[in-house]
mmCIF file as Biopython writes it, N, C-alpha, C and O atoms, coordinates in Angstrom:
data_model
#
loop_
_atom_site.group_PDB
_atom_site.id
_atom_site.type_symbol
_atom_site.label_atom_id
_atom_site.label_alt_id
_atom_site.label_comp_id
_atom_site.label_asym_id
_atom_site.label_entity_id
_atom_site.label_seq_id
_atom_site.pdbx_PDB_ins_code
_atom_site.Cartn_x
_atom_site.Cartn_y
_atom_site.Cartn_z
_atom_site.occupancy
_atom_site.B_iso_or_equiv
_atom_site.auth_seq_id
_atom_site.auth_asym_id
_atom_site.pdbx_PDB_model_num
ATOM 1   N N  . MET A ? 1  ? -8.555 1.443  -3.247  1.0 0.0 1  A 1 
ATOM 2   C CA . MET A ? 1  ? -7.146 1.237  -3.543  1.0 0.0 1  A 1 
ATOM 3   C C  . MET A ? 1  ? -6.990 0.496  -4.866  1.0 0.0 1  A 1 
ATOM 4   O O  . MET A ? 1  ? -6.081 0.778  -5.647  1.0 0.0 1  A 1 
ATOM 5   N N  . GLU A ? 2  ? -7.888 -0.455 -5.103  1.0 0.0 2  A 1 
ATOM 6   C CA . GLU A ? 2  ? -7.803 -1.226 -6.337  1.0 0.0 2  A 1 
ATOM 7   C C  . GLU A ? 2  ? -7.964 -0.331 -7.557  1.0 0.0 2  A 1 
ATOM 8   O O  . GLU A ? 2  ? -7.277 -0.516 -8.561  1.0 0.0 2  A 1 
ATOM 9   N N  . GLN A ? 3  ? -8.867 0.636  -7.474  1.0 0.0 3  A 1 
ATOM 10  C CA . GLN A ? 3  ? -9.064 1.561  -8.587  1.0 0.0 3  A 1 
ATOM 11  C C  . GLN A ? 3  ? -7.827 2.411  -8.821  1.0 0.0 3  A 1 
ATOM 12  O O  . GLN A ? 3  ? -7.479 2.698  -9.966  1.0 0.0 3  A 1 
ATOM 13  N N  . LEU A ? 4  ? -7.168 2.812  -7.760  1.0 0.0 4  A 1 
ATOM 14  C CA . LEU A ? 4  ? -5.940 3.585  -7.886  1.0 0.0 4  A 1 
ATOM 15  C C  . LEU A ? 4  ? -4.866 2.776  -8.604  1.0 0.0 4  A 1 
ATOM 16  O O  . LEU A ? 4  ? -4.188 3.285  -9.497  1.0 0.0 4  A 1 
ATOM 17  N N  . LEU A ? 5  ? -4.716 1.527  -8.213  1.0 0.0 5  A 1 
ATOM 18  C CA . LEU A ? 5  ? -3.715 0.680  -8.861  1.0 0.0 5  A 1 
ATOM 19  C C  . LEU A ? 5  ? -4.054 0.430  -10.327 1.0 0.0 5  A 1 
ATOM 20  O O  . LEU A ? 5  ? -3.160 0.366  -11.170 1.0 0.0 5  A 1 
ATOM 21  N N  . GLU A ? 6  ? -5.332 0.289  -10.631 1.0 0.0 6  A 1 
ATOM 22  C CA . GLU A ? 6  ? -5.741 0.122  -12.019 1.0 0.0 6  A 1 
ATOM 23  C C  . GLU A ? 6  ? -5.432 1.377  -12.826 1.0 0.0 6  A 1 
ATOM 24  O O  . GLU A ? 6  ? -4.961 1.294  -13.960 1.0 0.0 6  A 1 
ATOM 25  N N  . TRP A ? 7  ? -5.697 2.535  -12.238 1.0 0.0 7  A 1 
ATOM 26  C CA . TRP A ? 7  ? -5.403 3.787  -12.911 1.0 0.0 7  A 1 
ATOM 27  C C  . TRP A ? 7  ? -3.907 3.932  -13.172 1.0 0.0 7  A 1 
ATOM 28  O O  . TRP A ? 7  ? -3.496 4.444  -14.213 1.0 0.0 7  A 1 
ATOM 29  N N  . MET A ? 8  ? -3.108 3.482  -12.228 1.0 0.0 8  A 1 
ATOM 30  C CA . MET A ? 8  ? -1.662 3.615  -12.372 1.0 0.0 8  A 1 
ATOM 31  C C  . MET A ? 8  ? -1.095 2.718  -13.470 1.0 0.0 8  A 1 
ATOM 32  O O  . MET A ? 8  ? 0.011  2.957  -13.955 1.0 0.0 8  A 1 
ATOM 33  N N  . GLU A ? 9  ? -1.837 1.697  -13.861 1.0 0.0 9  A 1 
ATOM 34  C CA . GLU A ? 9  ? -1.389 0.815  -14.933 1.0 0.0 9  A 1 
ATOM 35  C C  . GLU A ? 9  ? -1.258 1.555  -16.264 1.0 0.0 9  A 1 
ATOM 36  O O  . GLU A ? 9  ? -0.475 1.153  -17.125 1.0 0.0 9  A 1 
ATOM 37  N N  . ILE A ? 10 ? -2.021 2.630  -16.432 1.0 0.0 10 A 1 
ATOM 38  C CA . ILE A ? 10 ? -1.973 3.345  -17.706 1.0 0.0 10 A 1 
ATOM 39  C C  . ILE A ? 10 ? -0.835 4.363  -17.769 1.0 0.0 10 A 1 
ATOM 40  O O  . ILE A ? 10 ? -0.567 4.929  -18.828 1.0 0.0 10 A 1 
ATOM 41  N N  . ILE A ? 11 ? -0.165 4.598  -16.635 1.0 0.0 11 A 1 
ATOM 42  C CA . ILE A ? 11 ? 0.956  5.536  -16.618 1.0 0.0 11 A 1 
ATOM 43  C C  . ILE A ? 11 ? 2.154  4.878  -17.292 1.0 0.0 11 A 1 
ATOM 44  O O  . ILE A ? 11 ? 2.590  3.792  -16.909 1.0 0.0 11 A 1 
ATOM 45  N N  . GLU A ? 12 ? 2.669  5.561  -18.302 1.0 0.0 12 A 1 
ATOM 46  C CA . GLU A ? 12 ? 3.810  5.029  -19.043 1.0 0.0 12 A 1 
ATOM 47  C C  . GLU A ? 12 ? 5.102  5.419  -18.345 1.0 0.0 12 A 1 
ATOM 48  O O  . GLU A ? 12 ? 5.306  6.582  -17.998 1.0 0.0 12 A 1 
ATOM 49  N N  . ASP A ? 13 ? 5.958  4.454  -18.147 1.0 0.0 13 A 1 
ATOM 50  C CA . ASP A ? 13 ? 7.270  4.688  -17.538 1.0 0.0 13 A 1 
ATOM 51  C C  . ASP A ? 13 ? 8.270  4.884  -18.671 1.0 0.0 13 A 1 
ATOM 52  O O  . ASP A ? 13 ? 8.639  3.930  -19.357 1.0 0.0 13 A 1 
ATOM 53  N N  . ILE A ? 14 ? 8.705  6.125  -18.860 1.0 0.0 14 A 1 
ATOM 54  C CA . ILE A ? 14 ? 9.581  6.435  -19.995 1.0 0.0 14 A 1 
ATOM 55  C C  . ILE A ? 14 ? 11.068 6.370  -19.632 1.0 0.0 14 A 1 
ATOM 56  O O  . ILE A ? 14 ? 11.929 6.737  -20.431 1.0 0.0 14 A 1 
ATOM 57  N N  . ARG A ? 15 ? 11.352 5.905  -18.432 1.0 0.0 15 A 1 
ATOM 58  C CA . ARG A ? 15 ? 12.754 5.811  -18.017 1.0 0.0 15 A 1 
ATOM 59  C C  . ARG A ? 15 ? 13.451 4.681  -18.758 1.0 0.0 15 A 1 
ATOM 60  O O  . ARG A ? 15 ? 12.805 3.762  -19.262 1.0 0.0 15 A 1 
ATOM 61  N N  . GLN A ? 16 ? 14.781 4.758  -18.818 1.0 0.0 16 A 1 
ATOM 62  C CA . GLN A ? 16 ? 15.567 3.700  -19.448 1.0 0.0 16 A 1 
ATOM 63  C C  . GLN A ? 16 ? 15.542 2.478  -18.540 1.0 0.0 16 A 1 
ATOM 64  O O  . GLN A ? 16 ? 15.926 2.562  -17.373 1.0 0.0 16 A 1 
ATOM 65  N N  . HIS A ? 17 ? 15.093 1.346  -19.067 1.0 0.0 17 A 1 
ATOM 66  C CA . HIS A ? 17 ? 14.853 0.159  -18.244 1.0 0.0 17 A 1 
ATOM 67  C C  . HIS A ? 17 ? 16.100 -0.352 -17.545 1.0 0.0 17 A 1 
ATOM 68  O O  . HIS A ? 17 ? 16.012 -0.882 -16.437 1.0 0.0 17 A 1 
ATOM 69  N N  . ARG A ? 18 ? 17.240 -0.205 -18.159 1.0 0.0 18 A 1 
ATOM 70  C CA . ARG A ? 18 ? 18.461 -0.716 -17.522 1.0 0.0 18 A 1 
ATOM 71  C C  . ARG A ? 18 ? 18.894 0.133  -16.321 1.0 0.0 18 A 1 
ATOM 72  O O  . ARG A ? 18 ? 19.719 -0.301 -15.516 1.0 0.0 18 A 1 
ATOM 73  N N  . LYS A ? 19 ? 18.342 1.326  -16.205 1.0 0.0 19 A 1 
ATOM 74  C CA . LYS A ? 19 ? 18.690 2.220  -15.098 1.0 0.0 19 A 1 
ATOM 75  C C  . LYS A ? 19 ? 17.625 2.250  -14.002 1.0 0.0 19 A 1 
ATOM 76  O O  . LYS A ? 19 ? 17.752 3.005  -13.038 1.0 0.0 19 A 1 
ATOM 77  N N  . VAL A ? 20 ? 16.591 1.446  -14.142 1.0 0.0 20 A 1 
ATOM 78  C CA . VAL A ? 20 ? 15.458 1.474  -13.211 1.0 0.0 20 A 1 
ATOM 79  C C  . VAL A ? 20 ? 15.696 0.520  -12.048 1.0 0.0 20 A 1 
ATOM 80  O O  . VAL A ? 20 ? 15.995 -0.657 -12.250 1.0 0.0 20 A 1 
ATOM 81  N N  . ARG A ? 21 ? 15.561 1.033  -10.840 1.0 0.0 21 A 1 
ATOM 82  C CA . ARG A ? 21 ? 15.667 0.201  -9.644  1.0 0.0 21 A 1 
ATOM 83  C C  . ARG A ? 21 ? 14.301 -0.164 -9.087  1.0 0.0 21 A 1 
ATOM 84  O O  . ARG A ? 21 ? 14.114 -1.252 -8.542  1.0 0.0 21 A 1 
ATOM 85  N N  . HIS A ? 22 ? 13.340 0.757  -9.226  1.0 0.0 22 A 1 
ATOM 86  C CA . HIS A ? 22 ? 12.019 0.574  -8.638  1.0 0.0 22 A 1 
ATOM 87  C C  . HIS A ? 22 ? 10.947 0.862  -9.678  1.0 0.0 22 A 1 
ATOM 88  O O  . HIS A ? 22 ? 11.126 1.709  -10.553 1.0 0.0 22 A 1 
ATOM 89  N N  . ASN A ? 23 ? 9.838  0.154  -9.572  1.0 0.0 23 A 1 
ATOM 90  C CA . ASN A ? 23 ? 8.718  0.393  -10.466 1.0 0.0 23 A 1 
ATOM 91  C C  . ASN A ? 23 ? 8.138  1.777  -10.216 1.0 0.0 23 A 1 
ATOM 92  O O  . ASN A ? 23 ? 8.071  2.239  -9.076  1.0 0.0 23 A 1 
ATOM 93  N N  . ILE A ? 24 ? 7.724  2.427  -11.281 1.0 0.0 24 A 1 
ATOM 94  C CA . ILE A ? 24 ? 7.139  3.760  -11.153 1.0 0.0 24 A 1 
ATOM 95  C C  . ILE A ? 24 ? 5.890  3.727  -10.282 1.0 0.0 24 A 1 
ATOM 96  O O  . ILE A ? 24 ? 5.620  4.671  -9.540  1.0 0.0 24 A 1 
ATOM 97  N N  . LYS A ? 25 ? 5.127  2.637  -10.375 1.0 0.0 25 A 1 
ATOM 98  C CA . LYS A ? 25 ? 3.931  2.473  -9.555  1.0 0.0 25 A 1 
ATOM 99  C C  . LYS A ? 25 ? 4.281  2.522  -8.067  1.0 0.0 25 A 1 
ATOM 100 O O  . LYS A ? 25 ? 3.605  3.190  -7.285  1.0 0.0 25 A 1 
ATOM 101 N N  . ASP A ? 26 ? 5.324  1.821  -7.689  1.0 0.0 26 A 1 
ATOM 102 C CA . ASP A ? 26 ? 5.744  1.787  -6.283  1.0 0.0 26 A 1 
ATOM 103 C C  . ASP A ? 26 ? 6.152  3.176  -5.800  1.0 0.0 26 A 1 
ATOM 104 O O  . ASP A ? 26 ? 5.807  3.583  -4.690  1.0 0.0 26 A 1 
ATOM 105 N N  . ILE A ? 27 ? 6.881  3.892  -6.633  1.0 0.0 27 A 1 
ATOM 106 C CA . ILE A ? 27 ? 7.343  5.226  -6.268  1.0 0.0 27 A 1 
ATOM 107 C C  . ILE A ? 27 ? 6.157  6.162  -6.060  1.0 0.0 27 A 1 
ATOM 108 O O  . ILE A ? 27 ? 6.111  6.909  -5.082  1.0 0.0 27 A 1 
ATOM 109 N N  . LEU A ? 28 ? 5.203  6.118  -6.978  1.0 0.0 28 A 1 
ATOM 110 C CA . LEU A ? 28 ? 4.044  7.003  -6.875  1.0 0.0 28 A 1 
ATOM 111 C C  . LEU A ? 28 ? 3.180  6.687  -5.665  1.0 0.0 28 A 1 
ATOM 112 O O  . LEU A ? 28 ? 2.657  7.598  -5.024  1.0 0.0 28 A 1 
ATOM 113 N N  . ILE A ? 29 ? 3.024  5.415  -5.347  1.0 0.0 29 A 1 
ATOM 114 C CA . ILE A ? 29 ? 2.237  5.033  -4.163  1.0 0.0 29 A 1 
ATOM 115 C C  . ILE A ? 29 ? 2.932  5.518  -2.890  1.0 0.0 29 A 1 
ATOM 116 O O  . ILE A ? 29 ? 2.279  6.035  -1.983  1.0 0.0 29 A 1 
ATOM 117 N N  . ILE A ? 30 ? 4.239  5.353  -2.822  1.0 0.0 30 A 1 
ATOM 118 C CA . ILE A ? 30 ? 4.985  5.826  -1.647  1.0 0.0 30 A 1 
ATOM 119 C C  . ILE A ? 30 ? 4.834  7.331  -1.491  1.0 0.0 30 A 1 
ATOM 120 O O  . ILE A ? 30 ? 4.617  7.819  -0.382  1.0 0.0 30 A 1 
ATOM 121 N N  . ILE A ? 31 ? 4.946  8.078  -2.599  1.0 0.0 31 A 1 
ATOM 122 C CA . ILE A ? 31 ? 4.797  9.535  -2.537  1.0 0.0 31 A 1 
ATOM 123 C C  . ILE A ? 31 ? 3.399  9.911  -2.072  1.0 0.0 31 A 1 
ATOM 124 O O  . ILE A ? 31 ? 3.237  10.789 -1.225  1.0 0.0 31 A 1 
ATOM 125 N N  . LEU A ? 32 ? 2.403  9.257  -2.618  1.0 0.0 32 A 1 
ATOM 126 C CA . LEU A ? 32 ? 1.018  9.546  -2.240  1.0 0.0 32 A 1 
ATOM 127 C C  . LEU A ? 32 ? 0.772  9.277  -0.758  1.0 0.0 32 A 1 
ATOM 128 O O  . LEU A ? 32 ? 0.235  10.125 -0.046  1.0 0.0 32 A 1 
ATOM 129 N N  . LEU A ? 33 ? 1.166  8.101  -0.303  1.0 0.0 33 A 1 
ATOM 130 C CA . LEU A ? 33 ? 0.921  7.743  1.102   1.0 0.0 33 A 1 
ATOM 131 C C  . LEU A ? 33 ? 1.736  8.610  2.053   1.0 0.0 33 A 1 
ATOM 132 O O  . LEU A ? 33 ? 1.237  8.999  3.109   1.0 0.0 33 A 1 
ATOM 133 N N  . ALA A ? 34 ? 2.968  8.915  1.702   1.0 0.0 34 A 1 
ATOM 134 C CA . ALA A ? 34 ? 3.790  9.776  2.560   1.0 0.0 34 A 1 
ATOM 135 C C  . ALA A ? 34 ? 3.192  11.170 2.648   1.0 0.0 34 A 1 
ATOM 136 O O  . ALA A ? 34 ? 3.185  11.781 3.717   1.0 0.0 34 A 1 
ATOM 137 N N  . THR A ? 35 ? 2.693  11.671 1.536   1.0 0.0 35 A 1 
ATOM 138 C CA . THR A ? 35 ? 2.069  12.989 1.530   1.0 0.0 35 A 1 
ATOM 139 C C  . THR A ? 35 ? 0.815  12.992 2.397   1.0 0.0 35 A 1 
ATOM 140 O O  . THR A ? 35 ? 0.558  13.953 3.122   1.0 0.0 35 A 1 
ATOM 141 N N  . LEU A ? 36 ? 0.043  11.924 2.323   1.0 0.0 36 A 1 
ATOM 142 C CA . LEU A ? 36 ? -1.142 11.818 3.178   1.0 0.0 36 A 1 
ATOM 143 C C  . LEU A ? 36 ? -0.759 11.734 4.656   1.0 0.0 36 A 1 
ATOM 144 O O  . LEU A ? 36 ? -1.541 12.105 5.532   1.0 0.0 36 A 1 
ATOM 145 N N  . ALA A ? 37 ? 0.447  11.245 4.919   1.0 0.0 37 A 1 
ATOM 146 C CA . ALA A ? 37 ? 0.939  11.148 6.295   1.0 0.0 37 A 1 
ATOM 147 C C  . ALA A ? 37 ? 1.708  12.406 6.711   1.0 0.0 37 A 1 
ATOM 148 O O  . ALA A ? 37 ? 2.464  12.389 7.683   1.0 0.0 37 A 1 
ATOM 149 N N  . ASN A ? 38 ? 1.505  13.496 5.963   1.0 0.0 38 A 1 
ATOM 150 C CA . ASN A ? 38 ? 2.078  14.815 6.272   1.0 0.0 38 A 1 
ATOM 151 C C  . ASN A ? 38 ? 3.570  14.943 6.002   1.0 0.0 38 A 1 
ATOM 152 O O  . ASN A ? 38 ? 4.222  15.796 6.605   1.0 0.0 38 A 1 
ATOM 153 N N  . ALA A ? 39 ? 4.128  14.132 5.123   1.0 0.0 39 A 1 
ATOM 154 C CA . ALA A ? 39 ? 5.515  14.327 4.707   1.0 0.0 39 A 1 
ATOM 155 C C  . ALA A ? 39 ? 5.554  15.536 3.782   1.0 0.0 39 A 1 
ATOM 156 O O  . ALA A ? 39 ? 4.791  15.615 2.819   1.0 0.0 39 A 1 
ATOM 157 N N  . ASP A ? 40 ? 6.447  16.479 4.076   1.0 0.0 40 A 1 
ATOM 158 C CA . ASP A ? 40 ? 6.506  17.725 3.308   1.0 0.0 40 A 1 
ATOM 159 C C  . ASP A ? 40 ? 7.749  17.847 2.435   1.0 0.0 40 A 1 
ATOM 160 O O  . ASP A ? 40 ? 7.775  18.655 1.506   1.0 0.0 40 A 1 
ATOM 161 N N  . THR A ? 41 ? 8.759  17.069 2.717   1.0 0.0 41 A 1 
ATOM 162 C CA . THR A ? 41 ? 10.006 17.173 1.955   1.0 0.0 41 A 1 
ATOM 163 C C  . THR A ? 41 ? 10.368 15.807 1.373   1.0 0.0 41 A 1 
ATOM 164 O O  . THR A ? 41 ? 9.837  14.775 1.784   1.0 0.0 41 A 1 
ATOM 165 N N  . TRP A ? 42 ? 11.288 15.831 0.401   1.0 0.0 42 A 1 
ATOM 166 C CA . TRP A ? 42 ? 11.743 14.559 -0.181  1.0 0.0 42 A 1 
ATOM 167 C C  . TRP A ? 42 ? 12.422 13.694 0.871   1.0 0.0 42 A 1 
ATOM 168 O O  . TRP A ? 42 ? 12.330 12.468 0.814   1.0 0.0 42 A 1 
ATOM 169 N N  . GLU A ? 43 ? 13.102 14.316 1.834   1.0 0.0 43 A 1 
ATOM 170 C CA . GLU A ? 43 ? 13.751 13.566 2.896   1.0 0.0 43 A 1 
ATOM 171 C C  . GLU A ? 43 ? 12.718 12.847 3.759   1.0 0.0 43 A 1 
ATOM 172 O O  . GLU A ? 43 ? 12.918 11.693 4.136   1.0 0.0 43 A 1 
ATOM 173 N N  . GLN A ? 44 ? 11.625 13.518 4.070   1.0 0.0 44 A 1 
ATOM 174 C CA . GLN A ? 44 ? 10.558 12.909 4.861   1.0 0.0 44 A 1 
ATOM 175 C C  . GLN A ? 44 ? 9.889  11.767 4.085   1.0 0.0 44 A 1 
ATOM 176 O O  . GLN A ? 44 ? 9.513  10.748 4.665   1.0 0.0 44 A 1 
ATOM 177 N N  . ILE A ? 45 ? 9.748  11.952 2.776   1.0 0.0 45 A 1 
ATOM 178 C CA . ILE A ? 45 ? 9.169  10.890 1.959   1.0 0.0 45 A 1 
ATOM 179 C C  . ILE A ? 45 ? 10.106 9.689  1.936   1.0 0.0 45 A 1 
ATOM 180 O O  . ILE A ? 45 ? 9.652  8.549  2.022   1.0 0.0 45 A 1 
ATOM 181 N N  . ALA A ? 46 ? 11.396 9.932  1.821   1.0 0.0 46 A 1 
ATOM 182 C CA . ALA A ? 46 ? 12.373 8.828  1.835   1.0 0.0 46 A 1 
ATOM 183 C C  . ALA A ? 46 ? 12.354 8.112  3.177   1.0 0.0 46 A 1 
ATOM 184 O O  . ALA A ? 46 ? 12.426 6.884  3.223   1.0 0.0 46 A 1 
ATOM 185 N N  . ASP A ? 47 ? 12.258 8.858  4.260   1.0 0.0 47 A 1 
ATOM 186 C CA . ASP A ? 47 ? 12.168 8.244  5.592   1.0 0.0 47 A 1 
ATOM 187 C C  . ASP A ? 47 ? 10.904 7.416  5.721   1.0 0.0 47 A 1 
ATOM 188 O O  . ASP A ? 47 ? 10.930 6.336  6.311   1.0 0.0 47 A 1 
ATOM 189 N N  . PHE A ? 48 ? 9.803  7.905  5.180   1.0 0.0 48 A 1 
ATOM 190 C CA . PHE A ? 48 ? 8.546  7.174  5.213   1.0 0.0 48 A 1 
ATOM 191 C C  . PHE A ? 48 ? 8.684  5.853  4.467   1.0 0.0 48 A 1 
ATOM 192 O O  . PHE A ? 48 ? 8.123  4.839  4.883   1.0 0.0 48 A 1 
ATOM 193 N N  . ALA A ? 49 ? 9.418  5.863  3.383   1.0 0.0 49 A 1 
ATOM 194 C CA . ALA A ? 49 ? 9.567  4.649  2.550   1.0 0.0 49 A 1 
ATOM 195 C C  . ALA A ? 49 ? 10.382 3.574  3.241   1.0 0.0 49 A 1 
ATOM 196 O O  . ALA A ? 49 ? 10.263 2.394  2.911   1.0 0.0 49 A 1 
ATOM 197 N N  . LEU A ? 50 ? 11.202 3.968  4.189   1.0 0.0 50 A 1 
ATOM 198 C CA . LEU A ? 50 ? 12.025 2.980  4.884   1.0 0.0 50 A 1 
ATOM 199 C C  . LEU A ? 50 ? 11.162 2.188  5.808   1.0 0.0 50 A 1 
ATOM 200 O O  . LEU A ? 50 ? 11.653 1.294  6.497   1.0 0.0 50 A 1 
#
C-alpha cells in the first residue's frame, strides 16, 4: 500500500484548486478499492465511499 501511495504522489492534479473538494489521491484510492470490491458503476463506487 505504501508503494501505491508513493506512486500516486507523482500524479499531477490539474483541476482548479478553488473548485476541489477532495484530493485526487483520495478519489483514486476509493475507485481502486471499490473496483476490487466488485463495484461496477459510479453509483456503486459512490455507495462504497460512504
